[in-house]
C-alpha positions as a printed Julia matrix, in Angstrom:
50×3 Matrix{Float64}:
  1.88  -49.8   26.93
  5.24  -48.01  26.8
  3.52  -44.64  26.6
  1.52  -45.5   29.71
  4.66  -46.5   31.59
  6.45  -43.34  30.5
  3.61  -41.15  31.8
  3.25  -43.0   35.12
  5.3   -40.92  37.54
  3.47  -41.77  40.75
  6.42  -43.64  42.28
  9.0   -41.09  41.23
  8.36  -38.75  44.17
  8.72  -41.57  46.67
 12.07  -42.59  45.2
 13.31  -39.0   45.3
 12.31  -38.6   48.95
 13.97  -41.91  49.8
 17.2   -40.77  48.13
 17.14  -37.47  50.01
 16.58  -39.23  53.34
 19.38  -41.68  52.53
 21.82  -38.89  51.67
 20.94  -36.96  54.83
 21.47  -40.1   56.9
 24.9   -40.66  55.31
 25.93  -37.07  56.05
 24.74  -37.28  59.67
 26.58  -40.57  60.23
 29.76  -39.12  58.72
 29.54  -36.04  60.95
 28.97  -38.16  64.05
 31.93  -40.38  63.19
 34.18  -37.36  62.74
 32.97  -35.32  65.71
 31.96  -38.17  68.03
 35.07  -38.15  70.22
 34.95  -34.37  70.61
 31.27  -34.47  71.56
 31.98  -37.27  74.05
 34.76  -35.17  75.58
 32.39  -32.24  76.05
 29.8   -34.41  77.76
 32.48  -36.03  79.94
 33.72  -32.64  81.08
 30.16  -31.56  81.87
 29.62  -34.81  83.79
 32.86  -34.33  85.72
 31.87  -30.77  86.63
 28.54  -31.93  88.03
């Protein structure tokens, strides 16, 4: 039974993709938190110009 479990790698790819998506989401959230006020300022200046 242990040999069968060791060879069963069908769920491994799903876990790896989930980890990649999670890490990308963390990076995007961090970037938005850091650059959010600057991006808001750009959109506010564009809105004020219009």
